[in-house]
C-alpha positions in Angstrom: 167.6 61.0 206.9 166.2 64.2 208.0 162.9 64.9 206.3 162.2 68.4 205.0 159.2 70.5 206.0 156.6 69.5 203.3 154.7 72.9 203.6 157.6 75.0 202.5 160.0 72.6 200.8 160.4 72.3 197.1 162.6 69.3 197.5 165.8 68.0 199.0 168.9 66.8 197.1 171.4 64.6 198.9 175.0 63.5 198.3 177.7 61.4 199.8 180.7 63.6 200.4 184.3 62.3 200.9 185.1 64.3 204.0 181.8 64.7 205.7 181.5 64.8 209.5 180.7 61.6 211.4 177.7 60.7 213.6 177.4 57.4 215.5 176.3 55.8 212.2 179.3 56.8 210.2 179.8 59.6 207.6 176.9 61.9 207.4 175.2 63.0 204.1 175.1 66.5 202.6 171.5 67.6 202.2 170.5 70.6 200.0 167.1 71.7 200.8 165.2 74.1 198.5 162.4 76.2 199.9 159.8 78.6 198.5 161.0 81.4 200.8 162.6 84.2 199.0 163.9 83.3 195.5 164.1 79.5 195.9 166.4 79.7 198.9 168.8 76.8 199.4 169.9 75.4 202.7 172.9 73.0 202.9 173.5 70.8 205.9 174.9 67.5 207.1 172.6 64.9 208.8 172.6 61.2 209.6 172.6 58.8 206.7 170.7 56.0 208.4 168.0 57.8 210.5 165.4 60.0 208.8 164.0 61.1 212.1 166.0 63.5 214.3 164.6 61.7 217.4 166.7 58.6 216.4 169.9 60.6 215.6 170.0 64.3 216.2 173.2 65.1 214.3 172.9 68.4 212.4 175.6 70.7 211.1 175.4 73.5 208.6 177.6 72.9 205.6 179.4 76.2 206.2 179.9 75.7 209.9 183.5 75.5 211.2 183.9 73.0 214.0 186.6 73.5 216.6 189.2 70.8 217.4 187.8 70.5 220.9 184.3 70.0 219.7 185.5 67.5 217.1 187.1 65.4 219.9 184.0 65.6 222.0 182.0 64.4 219.0 184.4 61.5 218.4 184.1 60.4 222.0 180.3 60.5 221.8 180.3 58.5 218.6 182.4 55.8 220.2 180.3 55.7 223.4 177.2 55.1 221.2 178.5 51.9 219.7 176.8 48.7 221.0 179.9 46.6 221.7 183.5 47.0 222.6 184.5 44.6 219.9 182.8 42.1 217.6 185.0 39.3 218.9 183.9 39.9 222.5 180.2 40.0 221.5 180.5 36.7 219.6 181.8 35.0 222.7 178.1 34.8 223.8 177.4 32.4 220.9 180.5 30.4 221.7 179.5 30.1 225.4 175.9 29.2 224.4 177.1 26.5 222.0 178.9 24.8 224.9 175.7 24.5 226.9 173.1 21.8 226.6 169.9 23.0 224.8 168.0 23.0 228.1 170.4 25.6 229.6 170.5 27.9 226.6 168.6 31.1 227.1 167.8 34.2 224.9 166.3 37.4 226.4 163.8 38.7 223.8 163.5 42.1 225.7 167.3 42.7 225.4 167.9 40.7 222.2 170.7 38.9 224.0 172.1 35.4 224.3 172.5 35.0 228.1 175.4 33.6 230.0 174.5 31.3 232.9 175.6 34.0 235.4 173.2 36.5 233.9 169.9 34.6 234.4 169.0 36.6 237.6 169.5 40.0 235.8 166.8 39.0 233.3 164.3 37.3 235.6 161.6 39.9 234.9 162.1 39.8 231.2 160.7 37.6 228.4 163.3 34.8 228.2 163.2 32.0 225.7 164.9 28.7 226.8 165.6 25.3 225.4 167.3 26.5 222.3 168.2 23.8 219.8 171.1 24.0 217.4 168.6 24.8 214.6 167.2 27.7 216.6 170.7 29.2 217.0 171.2 28.9 213.3 168.1 31.1 212.6 168.7 34.3 214.6 166.1 36.2 212.6 163.5 34.0 214.1 164.7 34.8 217.6 165.2 38.5 217.2 162.2 40.8 217.3 162.3 42.7 213.9 163.1 46.4 214.2 160.1 47.9 212.3 160.7 51.6 212.8 160.0 52.6 209.1 162.1 55.7 209.4 165.2 53.9 210.6 165.2 50.1 210.1 162.1 48.9 208.3 163.3 45.4 209.0 161.0 43.1 207.0 162.1 39.5 206.5 161.7 37.3 203.4 159.1 34.6 203.6 160.4 31.0 203.4 159.1 30.8 199.9 161.0 33.8 198.6 164.1 32.8 200.5 164.1 29.3 198.9 163.5 30.9 195.5 166.5 33.2 195.9 168.7 30.4 197.1 167.8 28.0 194.3 168.1 30.8 191.7 171.6 31.8 192.9 172.7 28.2 192.7 171.2 27.6 189.3 173.0 30.7 187.9 176.3 29.1 188.9 177.3 31.4 191.8 178.9 30.0 194.9 179.2 33.1 197.0 176.5 35.5 198.1 177.2 39.0 199.6 174.0 39.6 201.6 173.6 43.3 202.1 170.7 43.8 204.5 169.4 40.3 203.8 169.8 38.3 207.1 167.1 35.7 206.3 169.0 34.6 203.1 172.3 34.6 204.9 171.1 32.4 207.7 169.4 30.0 205.3 172.7 29.6 203.4 174.7 29.1 206.7 172.2 26.6 208.0 172.4 24.5 204.8 176.2 24.2 204.2 175.5 21.2 201.9 174.0 23.6 199.4 177.4 24.5 198.1 177.0 28.3 198.8 179.0 30.5 201.2 177.8 34.0 202.3 178.8 37.1 204.1 176.2 39.4 205.8 176.6 43.2 205.8 173.9 44.7 208.0 173.5 47.7 210.4 171.7 45.6 213.0 174.5 44.9 215.6 172.4 42.1 217.2 173.6 39.6 214.5 177.2 40.1 215.8 176.5 37.7 218.7 175.5 34.9 216.3 178.1 35.3 213.6 181.9 35.7 213.8 183.7 38.6 212.1 184.3 36.4 209.1 180.6 35.9 208.5 179.1 39.3 209.6 180.2 42.9 209.2 178.2 45.7 210.8 177.7 48.0 207.9 175.7 51.1 206.9 174.4 50.7 203.3 173.6 54.5 203.1 177.2 55.6 203.4 179.3 52.5 202.7 180.6 52.6 206.3 182.1 49.5 208.0 181.7 50.1 211.8 184.7 47.9 212.7 186.9 49.9 210.2 189.6 48.4 208.0 189.4 44.8 209.4 185.8 44.5 208.4 186.4 46.1 205.0 189.2 43.6 204.5 186.8 40.7 205.2 184.4 42.0 202.6 187.2 42.7 200.1 188.6 39.1 200.5 185.1 37.6 200.1 184.6 39.6 196.8 188.1 38.9 195.5 188.1 35.2 196.1 188.6 33.1 193.0 189.6 36.2 191.0 186.2 37.8 191.7 184.3 35.1 189.8 181.1 33.3 190.9 180.0 36.0 193.4 176.6 37.8 193.5 175.3 40.6 195.6 171.7 40.3 197.0 170.5 43.5 198.7 167.2 44.4 200.3 167.4 48.1 201.5 164.7 49.9 203.5 162.2 51.1 201.0 162.1 54.6 202.5 165.8 55.3 201.8 167.1 57.7 199.2 167.7 55.7 196.0 170.4 57.9 194.6 172.5 57.2 197.7 171.9 53.5 197.6 173.0 53.5 193.9 176.2 55.3 194.8 177.0 52.9 197.6 176.3 49.9 195.4 178.7 51.4 192.9 181.3 51.6 195.6 180.8 47.8 196.3 181.2 47.2 192.6 184.4 49.2 192.5 185.7 47.2 195.5 185.0 44.0 193.6 186.5 45.3 190.4 189.9 45.7 192.1 190.2 41.9 192.4 188.1 40.8 189.4 191.1 39.8 187.2 190.1 36.4 186.0 189.8 35.6 182.3 186.1 34.9 182.6 185.3 37.7 185.1 182.1 39.5 184.1 182.3 43.2 183.2 180.0 44.1 186.1 179.4 42.6 189.5 176.2 40.6 189.4 173.5 42.2 191.6 170.0 41.3 192.7 168.3 44.4 194.3 165.0 43.8 196.0 162.8 47.0 195.8 159.2 48.2 195.0 158.3 48.3 191.3 157.1 51.9 191.5 160.7 53.1 192.2 162.1 51.5 189.1 162.8 54.8 187.3 165.0 56.0 190.2 167.1 52.8 190.0 167.4 52.9 186.2 168.6 56.5 186.3 171.7 55.5 188.2 172.0 51.9 187.0 170.9 51.8 183.3 172.1 48.2 182.8 169.5 46.9 185.3 166.1 45.4 184.4 163.1 44.6 186.6 161.9 41.0 186.9 158.2 40.1 187.4 158.9 37.9 190.5 156.9 39.1 193.5 159.0 39.0 196.6 157.0 38.2 199.7 157.8 39.1 203.3 156.9 37.1 206.4 156.1 40.1 208.7 154.4 42.5 206.3 150.7 41.8 205.6 150.6 43.7 202.3 153.8 42.0 200.9 152.3 38.5 200.9 150.0 36.3 198.8 147.6 35.8 201.8 144.0 36.9 201.9 144.9 40.0 203.8 147.5 41.1 201.1 146.9 43.3 198.1 144.8 41.6 195.4 147.7 42.2 192.9 150.2 40.6 195.2 153.4 42.0 196.7 154.6 45.2 194.9 158.3 44.2 195.6 160.4 43.1 192.7 163.9 42.1 191.8 166.1 44.5 189.9 169.2 43.0 188.3 172.0 43.3 185.8 171.9 39.6 185.2 170.4 38.5 181.8 166.7 38.1 182.6 166.2 35.0 180.4 168.6 33.1 182.7 166.5 33.7 185.7 163.7 31.0 185.7 160.6 32.1 187.6 158.5 29.2 189.2 155.8 27.8 186.9 154.0 26.6 190.0 153.1 30.2 190.6 152.0 30.8 187.1 155.1 32.4 185.7 155.8 31.6 182.0 158.4 32.4 179.4 157.7 35.1 176.9 159.6 34.4 173.6 159.1 37.9 172.3 160.5 39.5 175.5 163.0 36.7 176.2 162.2 36.7 179.9 159.8 35.1 182.4 156.6 37.0 183.1 153.8 36.9 185.7 150.4 35.3 184.8 148.6 38.6 184.4 151.3 40.2 182.3 150.0 39.9 178.7 152.3 40.7 175.7 151.2 43.8 173.9 151.7 43.6 170.1 151.6 47.4 169.8 154.2 48.1 172.5 156.0 44.9 171.6 156.5 44.2 175.2 154.9 42.6 178.3 154.1 45.9 179.9 152.4 45.1 183.3 154.3 46.1 186.4 151.9 46.4 189.3 150.3 42.9 189.2 147.3 43.9 187.0 146.8 43.4 183.2 147.5 46.7 181.5 145.4 47.9 178.5 146.7 49.6 175.4 145.6 53.2 174.8 145.9 54.0 171.1 145.8 57.8 171.8 148.7 57.7 174.3 150.4 54.9 172.2 151.3 53.0 175.3 149.9 50.6 177.8 148.3 51.9 181.0 146.8 50.5 184.2 143.3 49.2 183.8 141.8 51.8 186.2 143.0 54.6 184.0 140.9 56.5 181.4 142.0 58.8 178.6 141.4 62.4 179.5 140.9 64.7 176.5 141.8 67.8 178.5 145.1 66.5 179.7 145.7 64.5 176.5 146.9 61.5 178.5 145.5 58.6 180.6 144.9 59.2 184.3 142.6 58.2 187.1 139.0 59.1 186.6 138.9 61.5 189.5 142.2 63.3 188.7 142.6 67.1 188.6 143.2 68.3 185.1 146.1 70.5 184.1 148.1 69.8 187.2 151.5 71.4 187.0 153.4 68.8 189.0 155.4 67.8 185.9 156.1 71.4 185.0 157.8 72.6 188.1 161.1 72.8 186.3 164.3 74.0 188.0 164.2 75.5 191.5 167.5 77.2 190.9 167.1 79.2 187.7 163.3 78.8 187.1 163.6 77.2 183.7 161.0 74.6 182.8 163.2 72.5 180.5 165.3 70.8 183.1 165.4 69.9 186.8 167.7 71.4 189.5 170.1 68.4 189.4 170.9 69.2 185.8 171.0 73.0 186.1 174.3 74.5 184.8 173.8 77.4 187.3 174.1 74.8 190.1 177.6 73.9 189.0 178.6 77.5 188.7 177.5 78.1 192.3 179.5 75.1 193.5 182.5 76.4 191.7 182.2 79.9 193.1 181.6 78.5 196.6 184.8 76.4 196.4 186.7 79.3 195.0 185.6 81.6 197.9 186.7 78.9 200.4 190.1 78.6 198.7 190.6 82.4 198.5 189.7 82.8 202.2 192.1 80.0 203.3 
């Protein structure tokens, strides 16, 4: 997503519109950028949903701009030309051809992220090529592919073996037999590699490289920031059938979005997946809501809860293989990984491993981490960041141990904080009121209504 200029921007709102123009990554998002120039000026424009850096996708269109039919056709041709394959079926033929070879003849080009046909060996002679691929190696493509670690576009961090095994065992203990893996390739390949576990899975991911390892029935190229299936209705049908199987029962969504993405958009897209599931959830024992496990940092919990109030945050610390801070190693943060599981599943049903010190809190009716001590005043296990919180009687709540109570601010804060900061009193950028934010401003809805009315009158 296109980032606003921090020096003049008061903030950026974003929404997923029904008829927005398309870039190579599918429908774009409508951004509303508020600046300090003039009287809180507002700029409305469309930009890429997946790429926050214009260098990765330079699509930009003012919301009021009228695009000619000729330009629309040129744009459609450009979008098609940017796709990585002619068809998923053709791309998967590489895997079928590789499977027919003996392990000694199987080759994978790490520079091109491509399974090689025998006739292509000469073309990649100067590249880094891995040979002697066993069946197990082909079942674990995330170990072959170099992670895409551009934090502004992909941020492709992969679960550690420990976290992958925990998720697999938890899903099975909860009684699910199908897992929709949205941006979770490591879990998907673990399920596919262990068919005897009794689980089936479908991977939705924007990384096209997985298309050579999995057929269209096991992988759909998908953008989780706009609910776009790149292969169109056939891919959507695959996802729909997977969700609707067995009347929609016994299926769970596990998703691990890039941490830099807009949470409000991820919430809306997740709701669309829930709606798709709801269409076929007609069994007598079907749950009221599609079960979800959303992997995300603890410090973004309020953004998730705003859009998904039925969700709770678990204490389990999700670890990643290729991120030094999201591990339990010596190089990691002393408090452990900041990544947690947000879910609408009853937390008491999710058993966290005692081998890592997790225990069950009877008062909270959930499993908590070793450092999370139950507070009798708050009547809750309050720790979130991996430290043991302390209760401040003046604030009447638990706070991080590094906080001290400031008499000037009348609240707990870091010892070196600046008193009387107005960051929480910015208020509304549209009307200037301090009692609400711009997203709740009644004047905003009046402006939208007048804008739509003007467009209707001019047509």
